[in-house]
Every structure is written in C-alpha cells, then in structure tokens.
C-alpha positions as a printed Julia matrix, in Angstrom:
509×3 Matrix{Float64}:
   1.11    1.87   14.39
   1.57   -1.84   14.93
  -0.62   -4.3    13.11
  -2.2    -6.69   15.6
  -3.52   -9.91   14.1
  -2.97  -13.63   14.42
  -1.96  -15.99   11.64
  -2.73  -19.7    11.86
  -0.73  -22.15    9.72
  -1.58  -25.68    8.66
   0.27  -27.99    6.26
  -1.64  -30.66    4.34
  -0.24  -34.17    3.9
   0.52  -33.37    0.25
   2.71  -30.44    1.28
   0.38  -27.51    0.57
   0.87  -24.77    3.18
  -2.26  -23.0     4.42
  -2.18  -19.65    6.22
  -5.42  -18.32    7.73
  -6.19  -14.94    9.27
  -9.76  -14.69   10.57
 -11.27  -11.2    10.27
 -15.04  -10.83   10.63
 -15.18   -7.04   10.31
 -16.68   -7.44    6.83
 -18.52  -10.42    5.29
 -15.83  -11.05    2.68
 -12.9   -13.43    2.22
  -9.74  -13.09    0.15
  -8.11  -16.22   -1.24
  -4.55  -16.04   -2.55
  -2.51  -18.91   -3.97
   1.23  -18.3    -4.28
   2.92  -20.8    -6.57
   6.7   -21.0    -6.36
   7.31  -20.5   -10.05
   8.31  -17.35  -11.87
  10.5   -16.36  -14.76
  13.66  -17.36  -12.86
  12.56  -21.02  -13.02
  12.39  -21.04  -16.82
  14.94  -22.89  -18.87
  16.73  -21.44  -21.93
  14.43  -21.65  -24.91
  11.39  -21.81  -22.62
  11.14  -18.21  -21.43
   7.73  -16.63  -20.9
   6.1   -19.87  -19.72
   5.41  -18.67  -16.17
   3.57  -15.59  -17.45
   1.8   -17.67  -20.11
   0.32  -19.86  -17.38
  -1.04  -16.82  -15.59
  -3.27  -16.48  -18.67
  -3.93  -20.18  -19.31
  -5.21  -20.66  -15.77
  -8.33  -18.67  -16.68
  -9.09  -20.67  -19.84
 -10.93  -23.53  -18.18
 -10.04  -26.81  -16.5
 -11.46  -30.31  -16.28
 -14.84  -29.26  -14.87
 -14.89  -25.55  -15.77
 -15.43  -24.21  -19.27
 -13.47  -21.36  -20.81
 -14.55  -18.12  -19.14
 -16.61  -19.75  -16.41
 -14.05  -19.11  -13.66
 -14.5   -15.35  -14.05
 -18.24  -15.62  -14.58
 -18.82  -17.77  -11.49
 -16.98  -15.48   -9.07
 -17.95  -12.14  -10.57
 -21.54  -13.37  -10.66
 -21.56  -13.48   -6.85
 -19.85  -10.1    -6.52
 -16.27  -11.31   -6.47
 -13.14   -9.75   -7.95
 -10.15  -11.75   -9.14
  -6.84  -11.49  -10.94
  -3.31  -12.88  -11.08
   0.28  -11.61  -11.37
   3.65  -13.04  -12.4
   7.06  -12.06  -11.01
  10.6   -13.4   -11.21
  10.17  -15.6    -8.13
   6.44  -16.48   -8.01
   3.03  -16.47   -9.63
  -0.07  -15.7    -7.59
  -3.81  -16.06   -8.14
  -6.29  -14.2    -5.94
  -9.93  -13.37   -5.51
 -12.05  -11.49   -2.98
 -15.56  -12.82   -2.6
 -18.5   -12.68   -0.2
 -17.83  -15.11    2.62
 -20.71  -17.31    1.48
 -18.84  -17.94   -1.79
 -15.64  -19.21   -0.16
 -16.39  -22.85   -0.92
 -17.06  -22.0    -4.57
 -13.77  -20.12   -4.84
 -11.77  -22.97   -3.3
 -13.42  -25.54   -5.56
 -12.59  -23.45   -8.64
  -8.98  -22.93   -7.55
  -8.5   -26.6    -6.7
  -9.93  -27.7   -10.02
  -7.59  -25.59  -12.12
  -4.55  -26.34   -9.97
  -5.26  -30.07  -10.12
  -6.9   -30.47  -13.51
  -5.83  -27.6   -15.75
  -4.19  -29.77  -18.38
  -7.53  -31.23  -19.47
  -8.28  -27.81  -21.0
  -4.81  -26.89  -22.34
  -5.15  -27.75  -26.01
  -3.71  -26.26  -29.16
  -6.54  -23.75  -29.58
  -6.2   -22.34  -26.05
  -2.42  -22.24  -26.34
  -2.56  -20.34  -29.64
  -5.16  -17.94  -28.28
  -3.19  -17.04  -25.15
   0.07  -16.75  -27.06
  -1.6   -14.04  -29.1
  -2.82  -12.34  -25.89
   0.69  -12.33  -24.44
   2.12  -10.94  -27.69
  -0.39   -8.1   -27.59
   0.51   -7.4   -23.97
   4.19   -7.26  -24.93
   3.4    -4.8   -27.72
   1.41   -2.57  -25.35
   3.72   -2.68  -22.31
   7.13   -3.07  -23.88
   7.37   -2.5   -27.62
   5.08    0.53  -28.01
   5.65    2.15  -24.62
   8.22    4.91  -24.1
  11.16    3.4   -22.22
   9.34    0.05  -22.44
  12.54   -1.89  -23.16
  14.63   -0.13  -20.52
  14.29   -2.6   -17.67
  14.74   -5.6   -19.99
  18.01   -4.01  -21.1
  18.99   -3.47  -17.46
  18.33   -7.13  -16.56
  20.28   -8.38  -19.57
  23.21   -6.11  -18.73
  23.43   -6.59  -14.97
  22.84  -10.36  -14.96
  24.91  -12.57  -17.3
  23.55  -14.82  -20.01
  21.97  -17.91  -18.46
  21.32  -16.25  -15.08
  17.7   -16.67  -13.86
  17.13  -12.9   -13.76
  18.68  -12.2   -17.16
  15.3   -12.0   -18.95
  12.04  -10.24  -18.0
   8.86  -12.08  -17.06
   7.25  -11.39  -20.45
   9.83  -13.77  -21.96
  10.69  -14.33  -25.59
   7.98  -14.39  -28.22
  10.17  -16.73  -30.27
  10.23  -19.17  -27.34
   6.45  -19.0   -26.98
   5.95  -19.48  -30.72
   8.14  -22.59  -30.61
   6.34  -24.09  -27.59
   4.27  -27.2   -28.15
   1.3   -28.34  -26.12
   3.52  -31.02  -24.6
   6.1   -28.4   -23.55
   3.38  -26.49  -21.78
   2.05  -29.62  -20.08
   5.55  -30.49  -18.87
   6.04  -27.02  -17.37
   2.77  -27.2   -15.47
   3.53  -30.68  -14.12
   6.97  -29.57  -12.96
   5.86  -26.54  -10.97
   2.12  -26.51  -10.23
   1.99  -28.89   -7.3
   0.73  -28.65   -3.7
   4.21  -28.85   -2.19
   5.15  -25.76   -4.22
   2.1   -23.71   -3.24
   1.1   -21.48   -0.32
  -2.62  -20.79    0.1
  -3.7   -17.83    2.23
  -7.26  -17.17    3.35
  -8.04  -13.86    5.05
 -11.45  -12.68    6.13
 -14.78  -13.84    7.49
 -13.98  -17.49    8.17
 -12.9   -19.5    11.2
  -9.66  -21.45   11.21
 -11.37  -24.88   11.59
 -13.73  -24.08    8.71
 -10.86  -22.95    6.47
  -8.85  -26.11    7.22
 -11.91  -28.3     6.6
 -12.61  -26.75    3.18
  -8.98  -26.76    2.05
  -8.53  -30.4     3.09
 -11.71  -31.28    1.2
 -10.8   -29.56   -2.07
  -6.99  -29.64   -2.13
  -6.17  -32.7    -0.02
  -6.64  -35.15   -2.91
  -4.04  -33.48   -5.15
  -1.12  -35.88   -5.0
   1.4   -34.94   -7.64
   4.64  -33.39   -6.47
   6.75  -30.63   -7.88
   9.86  -31.8    -9.66
  13.21  -31.19   -7.99
  14.48  -27.68   -8.59
  17.83  -26.82   -9.96
  20.4   -25.85   -7.37
  20.36  -22.19   -6.29
  22.53  -19.92   -8.35
  25.68  -18.77   -6.6
  25.64  -15.18   -5.32
  26.83  -12.64   -7.85
  29.5   -10.21   -6.69
  29.23   -6.49   -7.48
  30.14   -5.61  -11.04
  33.94   -5.39  -11.28
  33.77   -2.34  -13.52
  31.09   -0.06  -14.96
  29.15   -1.35  -17.97
  27.58    1.27  -20.19
  24.74    0.69  -22.65
  23.21    3.47  -24.76
  19.86    2.95  -26.48
  18.38    5.4   -28.99
  14.6     5.59  -29.14
  11.73    8.01  -29.7
  11.09    9.17  -26.12
  10.07   12.51  -24.54
  13.49   13.05  -22.98
  16.65   11.18  -22.08
  16.45    8.81  -19.14
  19.34    7.4   -17.15
  19.27    4.0   -15.43
  22.06    3.26  -12.94
  21.83   -0.34  -11.77
  23.71   -2.25   -9.08
  23.89   -5.82   -7.93
  22.72   -6.15   -4.34
  22.68   -9.1    -1.9
  19.72  -11.46   -2.2
  16.65  -10.63   -0.14
  16.33  -14.07    1.4
  18.59  -16.36    3.36
  21.82  -15.34    5.04
  22.06  -12.05    3.14
  18.65  -10.67    4.13
  20.14   -8.18    6.62
  22.57   -6.95    3.98
  19.72   -6.45    1.52
  17.68   -4.54    4.1
  20.68   -2.31    4.82
  21.09   -1.62    1.1
  17.36   -0.94    0.74
  17.48    1.52    3.64
  20.5     3.23    2.11
  18.63    3.68   -1.18
  15.61    5.04    0.71
  17.86    7.6     2.38
  19.6     8.43   -0.9
  16.54    9.07   -3.0
  13.33    7.72   -1.49
  12.53   10.62    0.86
  11.46   14.18    0.11
  14.66   15.51    1.7
  16.96   12.87    0.17
  20.15   14.14   -1.52
  19.2    13.14   -5.08
  15.71   14.64   -4.85
  16.78   17.78   -2.97
  19.93   18.52   -4.95
  19.37   17.29   -8.51
  15.63   17.96   -8.9
  14.84   20.91   -6.67
  18.06   22.91   -6.37
  20.11   22.3    -9.51
  17.12   21.27  -11.69
  19.25   18.86  -13.68
  16.54   16.18  -13.58
  12.77   16.27  -13.82
  12.54   13.32  -11.45
  14.77   10.81   -9.7
  13.44    7.43   -8.59
  15.55    5.19   -6.38
  14.76    1.69   -5.16
  15.71   -1.91   -4.53
  14.15   -5.01   -6.12
  14.49   -7.91   -3.72
  15.14  -11.29   -5.4
  15.73  -14.66   -3.76
  18.23  -16.45   -6.01
  21.67  -15.14   -5.09
  21.3   -11.47   -5.99
  18.98   -8.45   -5.94
  18.87   -5.26   -7.94
  19.32   -1.6    -6.99
  18.2     1.16   -9.36
  18.55    4.91   -9.76
  16.33    6.21  -12.58
  16.54    9.87  -13.59
  14.69   11.81  -16.28
  17.07   14.38  -17.74
  15.76   17.96  -17.72
  15.48   19.84  -21.02
  18.77   21.33  -22.12
  20.84   19.34  -19.62
  23.74   17.23  -20.83
  23.07   13.58  -20.03
  26.7    12.88  -19.19
  26.71   15.82  -16.8
  23.68   14.49  -14.92
  25.19   11.01  -14.76
  28.38   12.5   -13.34
  26.41   14.41  -10.68
  24.47   11.28   -9.69
  27.7     9.33   -9.32
  29.17   12.16   -7.25
  26.17   12.06   -4.9
  26.48    8.27   -4.63
  30.15    8.61   -3.75
  29.46   11.34   -1.21
  26.71    9.27    0.37
  28.99    6.23    0.56
  31.68    8.32    2.27
  29.5    10.31    4.66
  26.53    7.98    5.14
  22.94    9.06    5.76
  21.89   11.87    8.05
  20.36   10.98   11.43
  16.98   12.21   10.13
  17.13    9.96    7.07
  18.12    6.97    9.16
  15.39    7.6    11.7
  12.66    7.62    9.05
  13.99    4.68    7.08
  14.81    2.58   10.16
  11.39    3.16   11.69
   9.62    2.0     8.54
  11.74   -1.12    8.11
  11.51   -1.99   11.83
   7.75   -1.62   12.04
   7.01   -3.38    8.77
   9.93   -5.74    8.07
   8.07   -7.8     5.5
   6.18   -4.97    3.9
   8.93   -2.35    4.14
   6.56    0.57    4.28
   2.95    1.13    5.05
   1.84    4.31    3.42
  -0.34    6.76    5.35
  -0.8     4.54    8.39
  -0.42    7.48   10.71
  -2.71    9.75    8.68
  -6.47    9.74    8.26
  -7.13    6.14    9.13
 -10.84    6.3     8.35
 -10.1     7.51    4.85
  -7.6     4.72    4.35
 -10.15    2.16    5.49
 -12.7     3.51    3.04
 -10.2     3.52    0.17
  -9.2    -0.06    0.87
 -12.89   -1.03    0.79
 -12.96    0.2    -2.82
 -10.16   -2.31   -3.54
 -11.29   -5.37   -1.56
  -8.47   -7.53   -2.87
  -5.96   -5.15   -1.3
  -4.96   -5.31    2.37
  -3.52   -1.78    2.42
  -2.39    1.11    0.26
   0.79   -0.65   -0.85
  -1.26   -3.49   -2.31
  -3.15   -0.94   -4.39
   0.11    0.7    -5.47
   1.49   -2.7    -6.41
  -1.49   -3.4    -8.67
  -0.88   -0.17  -10.53
   2.84   -0.93  -10.81
   2.27   -4.47  -12.07
  -0.15   -3.19  -14.71
   2.43   -0.66  -15.86
   0.13    2.27  -15.18
   1.6     5.73  -14.63
   0.14    7.24  -11.44
   0.3    10.66   -9.8
  -0.39   10.38   -6.07
  -1.04   13.53   -4.03
  -0.57   13.42   -0.27
  -3.8    13.91    1.58
  -4.32   17.4     2.96
  -4.56   17.96    6.71
  -7.87   17.36    8.41
  -9.25   19.87   10.89
 -10.21   18.05   14.09
 -11.93   20.81   16.1
 -15.51   20.79   17.36
 -16.47   23.27   14.63
 -15.71   23.29   10.93
 -13.09   26.0    10.25
 -15.6    28.28    8.4
 -18.01   27.97   11.35
 -15.18   28.64   13.78
 -14.19   31.81   11.91
 -17.83   32.93   11.71
 -17.92   32.96   15.51
 -15.13   35.54   15.51
 -12.27   33.23   16.4
  -8.81   33.75   14.88
  -7.46   31.58   12.06
  -4.68   30.44   14.39
  -7.18   28.63   16.62
  -9.6    27.43   13.92
  -7.08   25.06   12.36
  -5.18   22.08   13.71
  -1.72   21.33   15.1
   0.44   19.94   12.3
   1.63   16.97   14.35
  -2.02   16.02   14.98
  -3.11   16.29   11.35
  -0.07   14.88    9.59
   2.88   12.59   10.09
   6.24   14.28   10.59
   7.34   13.16    7.12
   5.2    12.07    4.18
   5.06    8.27    4.58
   4.67    7.84    0.83
   8.15    9.22    0.19
   9.69    6.29    1.99
   8.22    3.83   -0.51
   8.43    5.94   -3.64
  11.53    4.1    -4.8
   9.59    0.83   -4.93
   7.02    2.3    -7.33
   8.84    3.92  -10.29
   5.49    4.27  -12.07
   4.21    6.69   -9.42
   4.95   10.35   -8.76
   4.23   11.4    -5.18
   3.31   15.08   -4.64
   3.07   16.86   -1.27
   1.58   20.34   -0.71
   1.47   20.25    3.08
   3.97   23.1     3.4
   1.64   25.34    1.37
  -1.09   24.81    3.97
   0.86   24.56    7.21
   3.7    26.16    9.12
   6.2    23.8    10.76
   3.86   23.53   13.77
   0.33   24.56   12.79
  -2.17   24.3     9.91
  -4.3    27.49   10.15
  -7.76   28.02    8.77
  -6.57   30.91    6.6
  -3.34   31.18    4.58
  -2.65   34.72    3.38
  -6.2    35.91    3.03
  -7.62   32.66    1.64
  -9.84   30.22    3.54
  -8.16   26.78    3.41
 -11.13   24.43    4.13
 -14.81   24.64    3.3
 -15.5    21.83    5.83
 -13.33   19.62    8.05
 -11.41   18.08    5.18
 -12.11   19.41    1.69
 -10.15   22.43    0.5
 -11.92   25.57   -0.63
 -12.04   26.21   -4.37
 -10.18   29.51   -3.96
  -7.36   27.87   -2.05
  -7.07   25.11   -4.67
  -6.81   27.78   -7.37
  -3.94   29.37   -5.43
  -2.04   26.07   -5.71
  -2.37   25.83   -9.5
   1.12   27.2   -10.37
   2.84   24.69   -8.09
   0.58   21.82   -9.19
   1.08   22.72  -12.85
   4.87   22.56  -12.47
   4.7    19.26  -10.59
   2.33   17.65  -13.08
   4.54   18.8   -15.92
   7.45   16.92  -14.4
   5.38   13.87  -13.42
   3.43   13.4   -16.65
   6.05   14.78  -19.01
   3.27   16.08  -21.24
   4.67   19.62  -21.3
C-alpha cells in the first residue's frame, strides 16, 4: 500500500522550515516542532541539558504561567507531549482545528520567550523531576543500565553518543541558571527548527499563522561543532560483564554501523535490512534456531539505531533461558552471525525486508498496513497524535513501557457470519476466508520488531489457518462468534500456547 499525500514546504525569513500536509478527514490538527538539539550536542560537563529542556519547556514562558500550557490545550480537548533523542528534541500536540492558532501562539511564546520563566526555582524543580525519572527508568529498572553501558563501551569517551539522553545527575546538579540560559540560546532558534502541521488546515492559512507567530523570532542558533569523523568497526571484541539483580542473564552484542544520513545512508539501510533478516522476522535464523528449536534463549531482539553523526548502532539482545550457559548462547549467536555473513539472507527474507524498506524508506516499516485497515484507522483515532501504528509503538518505547502485541486474528469477509453460515448447513471449509485475503503473507510486525526491544510480538495465525485457508471450525471448535471476534471456546484452546509465550515475554514465570 502506497501512501498518497502531498507535502508543502515553506521557509520563513528567519530560517524556520514549515512543512504542511492538509487533511480534512477529521476536524483536528497535529503540530510538531523538531528542534535540532539532542544529547549528542551536549558538551562534557553539561550532559542531560537537552532532556532537561524537554521538561522546562512546560514550566511557563514570558506570557504563560507554569502549568498553563497543558491547561490551555487540554481544556479544548487537545493532547500534547515531548520526547528527547540523541539527535533531536520534539514537541507536539493534537488539537481541534479551531484551536490551531492557540497552539501556535503557545509554541511560539515558549520557543521565543522561555528564558523569562527559567529561574532557580523552576530549574531546581525540574532537576528533581529528571532525577526521579532516572531512578524509575534506569536505576530501579531491571537491565536499566544496560544500554548506557553499551553506549559507553561502543563509543569512546568524548564521542557525542557516548552518554545516554538522561545525562549525568552530577552535571545537572552543577548547572547554574546561566548555564541553562546559554544552552537554550545556542540551540533553540528558528534556523534550527522544523515545524510540521498536519490536519484540517489549508496551506495558505498555515503559512499565514506561522508567519504571524514565529516570523518575529530573530535570534539564530550558534554555529555547531564540526561533525565527528566516522567511526570504523571495532578492531577487536570488547567484553563487559555487569552483575545485577535481574530475572535472568541478558546478552547485548553491539556493533558500529554506518551513519544513517549523508553519503552512508545506503550502507546503513543495507545493514538495517541485514539485521531484519537475521532476527527481525518470525522465520529469521536467530528466532527460529535459538528460541524455537534449540530453546537457548527466551527471546532474541535484533535492530539498528540510526544516528546522524558519523556512526550508528546495531544490537542483538538475547535473554538467556533457564539452565543455559551464557557463554554457550553467546557462542551460538556469534556462529549464526558468521554463517549469515558467509551465506547471506534467504530470498524470502530479502523479499520481505526489501519490500518494507522500498515502500517506506523513511519509516522503514508500516505495521499492519495490509491487514484490517478499518481497525487500524479506529486504533489511530484513539491516539490522535500518532499518524500510524509505528508512532504508537514509538511512544511506548520512548516511555520505557514493556508491551506484548498480539497479531490481529483473521477477519471473515463472507456475506454471512461464520456461525450463520454453518447454521445454514454449509461446510466449515466454505464458511471461512482465504488466508491471503484475511492476512498478509508474513506478519508485518515482525519486520519492525527489532526497532522496538520493549515489545514482544505474538502471532497465532497458524493455529487458526492452514497455509491457504482460515476455516470456520478448527478440530471441532468454532473459531469466530461473529465476523471478527474469536469464540470463547477457541480462545481457551489457545491458552497453553499463549501461556508459554507470555511467560517468555513477561518473564514473570
């Protein structure tokens, strides 16, 4: 499925880039400001500032009191939030279209006049909030320090990706109000910002409002430091062992990859596809061999993190099964990596991965696009700030939430509900639906699983369908009680398989 929409771009005199996509299907608008500052722009001794500003931006500005930004937009039915990453910080809200002018005024005021509200009290308050977040997400979370250890090991001291976005609490404690003001002035400027507006608005109206509220902002971002030179692959393996109170051993194998942007983008995409083939699909070697056949691991997650400053990161994360020697699992993973490097992917793996990357080059994968489009539309309406399923997944990932995602079951598309069809004396083989009509050939979610290590993707299609058909009755059990929902008896028949899968996913038993 190809997405068909038009983007209009406009650049203000002060350098702010505006991207507009009109869409009048619903009376809502989403505003998203992408500021080109993340943890990679922080200087030594000043780590955590980018994430700190994600919090400070909601503490008031010159004409908005503390808390009023949330109150004003939520009071008209809006939803809003922000995220910080290595390469950017973004602020977004979805509001009724009639509140677009209010949203733009609020965003312009804090992007132009935040410093009027950044005083010692607000700084101290948000430092404490960030510290609590670090305790919840890193210090008191099983495996919470794992990725920070990976970054510090793979990227040398002083490299922009050496430290996580949460930063150092010591650095934040040492920060003065002036330090914070200087950071904002250096990075929060119109020529370092991209503003996107999507929804029920015309292009001329969007340009008019943005010129009115953002056109007067004149300060410029300070010159950036020169890009960091590309990092070569590690010359030899580096091993770090960390002892902690965790449910079971976990292995992280990390690799330096080419940067996602610039001249190495094609190389990064090739590496990302290779990792998809290796472990991101249900029939991938690591999943098939190590989890299902040999049962050496409870789960294996594989993925690529695309960065822009000279290098990216590839990861294989495996939870060691009970009673399995950690070194033995590591050896098996390395053997599979070597075999994959020698033999390459199978034609089936390449076909799936290539199709996803080709169709969605900037989004990599679009989960469930070929399945149950009405359901997807409804789900996205429940998350109005999201443009698709991957946006929803990303929110969960960025919040650090553990998620179990079950592939949707096939939908019967006949004129009669399967129970009604059977009641008329027809056979189960004609009261169901062809598998290629109800479901995609391969679970689309598996192709993006590596990008969401917080999520476990489960698929029970094979329990309901043969390779070609999804019948109304499996064994002697009715599958559906209507067109879509499974019968209670059939669900009960799945309990042993679901119990085993949830045990591996949740690691509660």
